[in-house]
Phi, psi and omega in degrees: 000146180225162183268340184088007179261120180290127182271329190195150172255124179257165179246133182283126179253345171208130178229078183259171184300125173068018178206135175236139169244124187239129180279138179198168180232290185307309178293352173285333182303112179080356179277142176228161177311131182101343179286159179265134171231129173279124177248115184053034176086001185254123179294116178228156185262136176282124176260338173204160183230150169224180176291336187262344182169203186217161178241143181225140171269141182236122183289152181310316180299318177298321180295321183287326186259006179222177175281353184302329180291346177256005177284140178218171181309129177091353176283162181242148183224142175282136182236145176207134176278159180294158180290141172260122179303137179103349183250179179292135179249110175274163177072233182207162181282131181234136178288325184081017181244135189266129178267330180188181176238139175262173174237134178286126179264312173219157172226123179240154181255145176219104187051240181267001180264159173237127181260121180253129173255122184243134178264148178209164185299144186305325180296343180262358182297325180300339186266000000 
């Protein structure tokens, strides 16, 4: 489970087919191989760690159904570790599993906010 609050922005250091290596600092604290990290909101499993970052394997369906397939060397990704039970939860609980992909139709400005209109498949509209 995730809160949906980004802890850190990581840099992609390798974007090969089905694998991403991401440079990070904060999300490495207490992380071990097998833990979940949300990358751009997608729950993924850490397959290896280094002092500078972590590696995740990404399945073809995940690459097709998310923006992870467009990440490349030098791109940035939002990172969040899974929730630890017993602590303060900011934000809201998010599963981190993607149901579909929407398309940004318009972006308008309102003072300091940006309003995004996103289209999505009709079967997801009730949600």
